[in-house]
N, CA, C and O atoms as CSV, one atom per row, in Angstrom:
chain,resi,resn,atom,element,x,y,z
A,1,MET,N,N,0.983,-1.194,-0.346
A,1,MET,CA,C,0.172,-0.069,-0.297
A,1,MET,C,C,1.050,1.193,0.217
A,1,MET,O,O,1.775,1.356,1.199
A,2,ASP,N,N,0.570,2.235,-1.167
A,2,ASP,CA,C,1.719,2.930,-1.190
A,2,ASP,C,C,0.974,4.806,-0.063
A,2,ASP,O,O,-0.068,5.461,-0.032
A,3,LYS,N,N,1.947,4.836,0.412
A,3,LYS,CA,C,1.189,6.470,1.324
A,3,LYS,C,C,1.405,7.589,-0.288
A,3,LYS,O,O,2.221,7.446,-1.199
A,4,LYS,N,N,0.094,8.876,-0.079
A,4,LYS,CA,C,-0.352,8.962,-0.680
A,4,LYS,C,C,-0.092,10.981,0.186
A,4,LYS,O,O,-0.500,11.571,1.187
A,5,THR,N,N,0.927,11.336,-1.163
A,5,THR,CA,C,1.041,12.371,-0.234
A,5,THR,C,C,-0.336,14.079,-0.056
A,5,THR,O,O,-1.455,14.214,-0.552
A,6,SER,N,N,0.323,14.854,0.673
A,6,SER,CA,C,-1.076,15.334,0.886
A,6,SER,C,C,-1.071,16.359,-1.181
A,6,SER,O,O,-2.181,16.827,-1.434
A,7,LYS,N,N,-0.707,16.438,-1.566
A,7,LYS,CA,C,-1.104,17.188,-2.727
A,7,LYS,C,C,-2.253,15.775,-3.308
A,7,LYS,O,O,-3.442,15.993,-3.543
A,8,GLN,N,N,-1.660,14.480,-3.449
A,8,GLN,CA,C,-2.651,13.072,-3.435
A,8,GLN,C,C,-4.307,13.207,-2.755
A,8,GLN,O,O,-5.225,12.533,-3.222
A,9,ILE,N,N,-4.474,14.011,-1.795
A,9,ILE,CA,C,-5.586,13.139,-0.837
A,9,ILE,C,C,-6.300,14.932,-1.295
A,9,ILE,O,O,-5.851,16.075,-1.220
A,10,PRO,N,N,-7.190,14.506,-1.616
A,10,PRO,CA,C,-8.807,15.007,-1.776
A,10,PRO,C,C,-9.072,15.964,-1.124
A,10,PRO,O,O,-8.699,15.784,0.035
A,11,ILE,N,N,-9.725,17.301,-1.334
A,11,ILE,CA,C,-9.887,17.683,-0.077
A,11,ILE,C,C,-11.033,17.571,0.607
A,11,ILE,O,O,-11.875,17.278,-0.242
A,12,GLY,N,N,-11.661,17.653,1.893
A,12,GLY,CA,C,-12.581,16.827,2.291
A,12,GLY,C,C,-12.898,18.310,2.743
A,12,GLY,O,O,-12.389,19.234,2.107
A,13,GLY,N,N,-14.105,18.681,4.322
A,13,GLY,CA,C,-14.429,19.525,4.659
A,13,GLY,C,C,-13.836,21.172,4.195
A,13,GLY,O,O,-12.737,21.364,4.717
A,14,ILE,N,N,-14.261,22.243,3.439
A,14,ILE,CA,C,-13.564,23.603,4.341
A,14,ILE,C,C,-14.154,24.285,5.359
A,14,ILE,O,O,-15.332,24.605,5.517
A,15,ILE,N,N,-13.166,24.473,6.048
A,15,ILE,CA,C,-14.246,25.344,7.753
A,15,ILE,C,C,-13.753,27.129,7.713
A,15,ILE,O,O,-12.835,27.713,8.289
A,16,ASP,N,N,-14.953,27.679,6.650
A,16,ASP,CA,C,-15.029,29.237,5.573
A,16,ASP,C,C,-13.955,30.077,7.436
A,16,ASP,O,O,-12.923,30.737,7.562
A,17,LYS,N,N,-15.179,29.414,8.629
A,17,LYS,CA,C,-15.771,30.553,9.909
A,17,LYS,C,C,-15.379,29.853,10.859
A,17,LYS,O,O,-16.172,29.015,11.291
A,18,PRO,N,N,-14.367,29.945,11.329
A,18,PRO,CA,C,-14.068,28.935,12.621
A,18,PRO,C,C,-15.073,29.360,13.233
A,18,PRO,O,O,-15.845,30.300,13.038
A,19,LYS,N,N,-14.965,28.345,14.215
A,19,LYS,CA,C,-16.748,28.521,16.004
A,19,LYS,C,C,-15.893,28.992,17.024
A,19,LYS,O,O,-14.687,28.979,17.270
A,20,THR,N,N,-17.183,29.513,17.653
A,20,THR,CA,C,-16.164,30.359,18.643
A,20,THR,C,C,-17.720,29.436,20.487
A,20,THR,O,O,-18.893,29.086,20.352
A,21,SER,N,N,-17.376,29.433,20.996
A,21,SER,CA,C,-18.240,29.442,21.905
A,21,SER,C,C,-19.375,29.525,22.187
A,21,SER,O,O,-20.341,28.796,22.412
A,22,LEU,N,N,-18.767,31.924,22.079
A,22,LEU,CA,C,-19.680,32.798,22.298
A,22,LEU,C,C,-21.272,32.692,21.699
A,22,LEU,O,O,-22.272,33.299,22.080
A,23,LEU,N,N,-21.110,31.649,20.573
A,23,LEU,CA,C,-21.890,31.085,19.460
A,23,LEU,C,C,-22.269,29.883,18.927
A,23,LEU,O,O,-22.728,29.150,18.051
A,24,ASN,N,N,-21.760,30.151,20.073
A,24,ASN,CA,C,-22.417,27.989,20.395
A,24,ASN,C,C,-22.658,27.792,22.271
A,24,ASN,O,O,-21.671,27.866,23.004
A,25,LYS,N,N,-24.257,27.511,22.927
A,25,LYS,CA,C,-24.454,28.139,24.431
A,25,LYS,C,C,-23.714,25.890,24.299
A,25,LYS,O,O,-23.754,24.693,24.016
A,26,THR,N,N,-23.353,26.741,24.664
A,26,THR,CA,C,-22.695,24.792,25.354
A,26,THR,C,C,-23.236,24.114,26.945
A,26,THR,O,O,-23.224,22.941,27.317
A,27,GLY,N,N,-23.749,25.514,27.759
A,27,GLY,CA,C,-24.028,24.478,29.131
A,27,GLY,C,C,-25.741,24.160,29.266
A,27,GLY,O,O,-26.289,24.509,30.311
A,28,ASP,N,N,-26.646,23.421,28.070
A,28,ASP,CA,C,-27.837,22.866,28.642
A,28,ASP,C,C,-27.609,21.209,28.942
A,28,ASP,O,O,-28.424,20.387,29.361
A,29,TRP,N,N,-26.647,21.094,28.687
A,29,TRP,CA,C,-26.467,19.923,28.519
A,29,TRP,C,C,-26.006,19.390,30.338
A,29,TRP,O,O,-25.829,18.184,30.511
A,30,LYS,N,N,-25.854,20.313,31.515
A,30,LYS,CA,C,-25.686,19.894,32.618
A,30,LYS,C,C,-25.956,19.064,33.048
A,30,LYS,O,O,-25.949,18.172,32.199
A,31,LYS,N,N,-26.353,18.573,34.352
A,31,LYS,CA,C,-26.249,17.435,35.647
A,31,LYS,C,C,-27.150,18.324,37.178
A,31,LYS,O,O,-28.170,18.199,37.857
A,32,MET,N,N,-25.562,19.489,37.022
A,32,MET,CA,C,-26.335,20.093,38.492
A,32,MET,C,C,-25.463,22.053,37.902
A,32,MET,O,O,-25.131,22.573,36.837
A,33,ARG,N,N,-25.463,22.379,39.110
A,33,ARG,CA,C,-25.192,24.228,38.883
A,33,ARG,C,C,-25.137,24.619,39.842
A,33,ARG,O,O,-25.850,24.413,40.824
A,34,PRO,N,N,-23.897,25.525,39.639
A,34,PRO,CA,C,-23.419,26.480,41.061
A,34,PRO,C,C,-24.837,27.556,40.948
A,34,PRO,O,O,-25.485,28.111,40.060
A,35,VAL,N,N,-24.839,27.410,42.915
A,35,VAL,CA,C,-25.448,28.325,43.541
A,35,VAL,C,C,-24.722,29.166,43.880
A,35,VAL,O,O,-23.560,28.762,43.853
A,36,ILE,N,N,-24.844,30.433,44.281
A,36,ILE,CA,C,-23.764,31.214,45.730
A,36,ILE,C,C,-24.418,32.225,46.449
A,36,ILE,O,O,-25.172,33.075,45.976
A,37,ASP,N,N,-23.966,32.031,48.042
A,37,ASP,CA,C,-24.808,32.431,48.902
A,37,ASP,C,C,-23.220,34.271,48.759
A,37,ASP,O,O,-22.021,34.509,48.898
A,38,GLU,N,N,-24.160,34.746,48.507
A,38,GLU,CA,C,-23.783,36.531,48.818
A,38,GLU,C,C,-23.328,37.001,49.975
A,38,GLU,O,O,-22.419,37.798,50.206
A,39,SER,N,N,-24.774,35.857,51.379
A,39,SER,CA,C,-24.037,36.089,52.532
A,39,SER,C,C,-22.647,35.806,52.529
A,39,SER,O,O,-21.780,36.678,52.485
A,40,LYS,N,N,-22.417,34.472,52.580
A,40,LYS,CA,C,-21.238,33.956,52.408
A,40,LYS,C,C,-20.155,34.634,51.514
A,40,LYS,O,O,-19.029,34.366,51.934
A,41,CYS,N,N,-20.155,35.689,50.051
A,41,CYS,CA,C,-18.705,34.993,49.815
A,41,CYS,C,C,-17.664,36.358,49.059
A,41,CYS,O,O,-17.708,36.918,47.964
A,42,ILE,N,N,-17.158,36.443,49.750
A,42,ILE,CA,C,-15.794,37.430,49.837
A,42,ILE,C,C,-15.307,37.716,48.662
A,42,ILE,O,O,-14.339,38.422,48.944
A,43,HIS,N,N,-15.360,37.607,47.302
A,43,HIS,CA,C,-14.832,37.438,46.690
A,43,HIS,C,C,-13.357,37.999,46.874
A,43,HIS,O,O,-12.813,39.092,47.032
A,44,CYS,N,N,-12.965,36.514,46.756
A,44,CYS,CA,C,-11.778,36.154,46.458
A,44,CYS,C,C,-11.066,36.117,45.195
A,44,CYS,O,O,-9.987,36.683,45.021
A,45,ALA,N,N,-12.036,35.061,43.814
A,45,ALA,CA,C,-12.169,35.100,42.645
A,45,ALA,C,C,-11.508,33.434,42.315
A,45,ALA,O,O,-11.173,32.936,41.240
A,46,LYS,N,N,-11.490,32.862,43.702
A,46,LYS,CA,C,-11.465,31.625,43.649
A,46,LYS,C,C,-11.846,30.563,41.949
A,46,LYS,O,O,-11.305,29.798,41.151
A,47,CYS,N,N,-13.077,31.217,42.227
A,47,CYS,CA,C,-14.155,30.334,40.971
A,47,CYS,C,C,-13.790,31.265,39.839
A,47,CYS,O,O,-13.556,30.619,38.817
A,48,VAL,N,N,-13.627,32.973,39.635
A,48,VAL,CA,C,-13.735,32.571,38.186
A,48,VAL,C,C,-12.456,32.226,37.717
A,48,VAL,O,O,-12.402,31.702,36.605
A,49,LEU,N,N,-11.020,32.486,38.581
A,49,LEU,CA,C,-9.604,31.697,37.844
A,49,LEU,C,C,-9.638,30.648,37.761
A,49,LEU,O,O,-8.818,30.170,36.977
A,50,SER,N,N,-10.597,29.645,38.512
A,50,SER,CA,C,-11.655,28.429,38.503
A,50,SER,C,C,-11.793,27.600,37.219
A,50,SER,O,O,-11.285,26.669,36.594
A,51,CYS,N,N,-12.534,28.269,37.209
A,51,CYS,CA,C,-13.507,27.286,36.015
A,51,CYS,C,C,-12.818,27.870,34.919
A,51,CYS,O,O,-12.355,28.947,34.541
A,52,PRO,N,N,-12.946,26.754,34.598
A,52,PRO,CA,C,-12.540,25.962,32.773
A,52,PRO,C,C,-13.194,27.136,32.035
A,52,PRO,O,O,-12.440,28.030,31.653
A,53,GLU,N,N,-14.325,27.227,31.822
A,53,GLU,CA,C,-15.175,27.889,30.583
A,53,GLU,C,C,-15.126,28.871,31.278
A,53,GLU,O,O,-16.161,28.767,31.936
A,54,ASN,N,N,-14.536,29.949,31.658
A,54,ASN,CA,C,-14.330,31.695,32.631
A,54,ASN,C,C,-15.957,31.691,32.490
A,54,ASN,O,O,-16.058,32.259,31.402
A,55,CYS,N,N,-17.193,31.431,32.872
A,55,CYS,CA,C,-18.279,31.496,33.186
A,55,CYS,C,C,-18.945,32.310,34.293
A,55,CYS,O,O,-20.086,32.766,34.368
A,56,ILE,N,N,-17.840,32.363,35.187
A,56,ILE,CA,C,-18.201,33.974,35.948
A,56,ILE,C,C,-17.466,34.752,35.898
A,56,ILE,O,O,-16.272,34.626,36.171
A,57,ALA,N,N,-18.171,35.996,35.438
A,57,ALA,CA,C,-17.785,37.409,35.355
A,57,ALA,C,C,-16.512,38.014,36.114
A,57,ALA,O,O,-16.004,37.041,36.672
A,58,ILE,N,N,-15.855,38.998,36.363
A,58,ILE,CA,C,-15.838,39.988,36.913
A,58,ILE,C,C,-15.972,40.958,36.924
A,58,ILE,O,O,-15.330,41.551,36.057
A,59,LYS,N,N,-16.829,41.808,37.827
A,59,LYS,CA,C,-17.829,42.924,37.229
A,59,LYS,C,C,-16.388,44.205,37.684
A,59,LYS,O,O,-15.246,43.987,38.090
A,60,LYS,N,N,-17.175,45.623,37.358
A,60,LYS,CA,C,-16.285,46.349,37.156
A,60,LYS,C,C,-16.068,46.805,37.931
A,60,LYS,O,O,-15.081,47.496,37.677
A,61,ASP,N,N,-16.517,46.989,39.405
A,61,ASP,CA,C,-16.046,46.994,40.793
A,61,ASP,C,C,-15.301,46.414,40.914
A,61,ASP,O,O,-14.421,46.852,41.655
A,62,GLY,N,N,-15.075,44.913,40.245
A,62,GLY,CA,C,-14.087,44.442,40.871
A,62,GLY,C,C,-14.151,42.682,41.611
A,62,GLY,O,O,-13.389,41.716,41.588
A,63,LYS,N,N,-15.313,42.933,42.136
A,63,LYS,CA,C,-16.154,41.415,42.356
A,63,LYS,C,C,-17.116,40.273,41.496
A,63,LYS,O,O,-18.137,40.376,40.817
A,64,ARG,N,N,-16.628,39.647,41.717
A,64,ARG,CA,C,-17.047,38.847,41.040
A,64,ARG,C,C,-18.602,38.830,40.544
A,64,ARG,O,O,-19.421,39.248,41.363
A,65,GLY,N,N,-19.039,38.427,39.393
A,65,GLY,CA,C,-20.683,38.734,38.717
A,65,GLY,C,C,-20.989,37.300,39.256
A,65,GLY,O,O,-20.614,36.557,40.163
A,66,ASP,N,N,-21.694,37.307,38.420
A,66,ASP,CA,C,-22.959,36.266,37.911
A,66,ASP,C,C,-22.046,34.643,36.864
A,66,ASP,O,O,-21.030,34.405,36.210
A,67,VAL,N,N,-22.924,34.169,37.207
A,67,VAL,CA,C,-22.213,32.889,36.760
A,67,VAL,C,C,-23.695,32.228,35.269
A,67,VAL,O,O,-24.881,31.953,35.449
A,68,ASN,N,N,-23.012,32.208,34.208
A,68,ASN,CA,C,-23.465,32.723,33.389
A,68,ASN,C,C,-23.516,30.608,32.752
A,68,ASN,O,O,-22.753,29.766,32.279
A,69,LEU,N,N,-25.017,30.755,33.216
A,69,LEU,CA,C,-25.351,29.416,32.709
A,69,LEU,C,C,-25.596,28.489,31.274
A,69,LEU,O,O,-25.906,27.307,31.124
A,70,ASP,N,N,-25.493,28.883,30.924
A,70,ASP,CA,C,-25.617,29.165,28.500
A,70,ASP,C,C,-24.294,28.532,28.549
A,70,ASP,O,O,-24.109,27.800,27.577
A,71,PHE,N,N,-23.148,28.594,29.523
A,71,PHE,CA,C,-22.269,28.283,29.458
A,71,PHE,C,C,-21.709,27.468,30.193
A,71,PHE,O,O,-20.643,27.065,29.727
A,72,CYS,N,N,-22.059,26.950,31.400
A,72,CYS,CA,C,-21.819,26.037,32.601
A,72,CYS,C,C,-21.818,24.916,32.065
A,72,CYS,O,O,-22.365,24.686,30.986
A,73,LYS,N,N,-21.028,23.840,32.948
A,73,LYS,CA,C,-21.053,21.856,32.127
A,73,LYS,C,C,-21.445,21.928,33.583
A,73,LYS,O,O,-21.775,20.766,33.819
A,74,GLY,N,N,-21.591,22.573,34.622
A,74,GLY,CA,C,-21.373,21.767,36.195
A,74,GLY,C,C,-20.925,21.202,37.130
A,74,GLY,O,O,-21.345,20.702,38.173
A,75,CYS,N,N,-19.384,21.429,36.294
A,75,CYS,CA,C,-18.227,20.262,36.982
A,75,CYS,C,C,-18.575,21.032,38.002
A,75,CYS,O,O,-19.729,21.125,37.582
A,76,GLY,N,N,-18.607,21.855,39.261
A,76,GLY,CA,C,-18.247,21.941,40.505
A,76,GLY,C,C,-16.504,22.771,41.182
A,76,GLY,O,O,-15.929,23.188,42.188
A,77,ILE,N,N,-16.385,22.559,39.761
A,77,ILE,CA,C,-14.402,23.408,40.248
A,77,ILE,C,C,-14.835,24.148,41.158
A,77,ILE,O,O,-14.875,23.577,42.248
A,78,CYS,N,N,-15.159,25.137,41.154
A,78,CYS,CA,C,-15.409,26.235,41.482
A,78,CYS,C,C,-16.095,26.012,43.003
A,78,CYS,O,O,-15.369,26.104,43.993
A,79,ALA,N,N,-17.618,25.695,43.149
A,79,ALA,CA,C,-17.769,25.337,44.609
A,79,ALA,C,C,-16.094,24.472,44.858
A,79,ALA,O,O,-15.527,25.325,45.539
A,80,LYS,N,N,-15.267,23.542,44.718
A,80,LYS,CA,C,-14.519,22.397,45.386
A,80,LYS,C,C,-13.397,24.077,45.845
A,80,LYS,O,O,-12.549,23.964,46.729
A,81,GLU,N,N,-13.531,25.029,45.341
A,81,GLU,CA,C,-12.439,25.713,45.293
A,81,GLU,C,C,-13.121,26.820,46.190
A,81,GLU,O,O,-12.784,26.717,47.370
A,82,CYS,N,N,-14.151,28.035,45.874
A,82,CYS,CA,C,-14.280,28.361,47.758
A,82,CYS,C,C,-14.042,28.159,48.131
A,82,CYS,O,O,-14.224,26.954,48.303
A,83,PRO,N,N,-12.718,29.220,49.473
A,83,PRO,CA,C,-12.558,28.874,50.739
A,83,PRO,C,C,-13.866,29.054,51.387
A,83,PRO,O,O,-13.860,28.537,52.504
A,84,VAL,N,N,-14.500,29.367,51.213
A,84,VAL,CA,C,-15.431,30.343,52.369
A,84,VAL,C,C,-17.259,29.580,52.096
A,84,VAL,O,O,-18.337,29.927,52.578
A,85,GLY,N,N,-16.882,28.405,51.077
A,85,GLY,CA,C,-18.202,27.223,50.813
A,85,GLY,C,C,-19.229,28.468,50.862
A,85,GLY,O,O,-20.100,28.507,51.732
A,86,ALA,N,N,-19.066,29.662,49.722
A,86,ALA,CA,C,-20.025,29.664,49.559
A,86,ALA,C,C,-21.192,29.330,48.188
A,86,ALA,O,O,-22.235,29.891,47.852
A,87,ILE,N,N,-20.404,28.106,47.611
A,87,ILE,CA,C,-21.105,27.894,46.320
A,87,ILE,C,C,-21.389,26.533,46.975
A,87,ILE,O,O,-20.719,26.147,47.933
A,88,THR,N,N,-22.493,25.738,46.392
A,88,THR,CA,C,-23.005,24.944,46.346
A,88,THR,C,C,-23.628,24.311,44.872
A,88,THR,O,O,-24.266,25.108,44.183
A,89,MET,N,N,-23.520,23.396,44.541
A,89,MET,CA,C,-24.325,22.585,43.429
A,89,MET,C,C,-25.545,22.283,43.293
A,89,MET,O,O,-25.655,21.131,42.874
A,90,VAL,N,N,-26.499,22.786,43.454
A,90,VAL,CA,C,-27.575,21.922,43.155
A,90,VAL,C,C,-28.167,21.216,41.601
A,90,VAL,O,O,-27.874,21.413,40.422
A,91,GLU,N,N,-28.712,20.710,41.999
A,91,GLU,CA,C,-29.277,20.200,39.714
A,91,GLU,C,C,-30.331,20.441,39.780
A,91,GLU,O,O,-31.159,20.691,40.656
A,92,ASP,N,N,-30.276,20.344,38.642
A,92,ASP,CA,C,-29.992,21.965,36.800
A,92,ASP,C,C,-31.359,21.080,36.450
A,92,ASP,O,O,-31.683,19.932,36.145
A,93,LYS,N,N,-31.950,22.405,36.703
A,93,LYS,CA,C,-33.788,21.782,35.948
A,93,LYS,C,C,-34.079,22.417,34.770
A,93,LYS,O,O,-35.130,22.171,34.179
């Protein structure tokens, strides 16, 4: 079996516009979602820094914003990393 060169292989699909997660909401399959107890939150931003999907924002005043559930996958890392236990994971309905 002869190996083909790159010029001999037919062109497959062409990606003319790359995708971005901002256009593709990916949080609709999660089983759990984070709920933040505002009375416990010390705005340390550990949840923001630990979120692999970057769905917890920092507001202009430097405090933590809301969780964007359109992109949250429910992994629970934010709850695990919260030093004061302000984040709990609840069943997503």
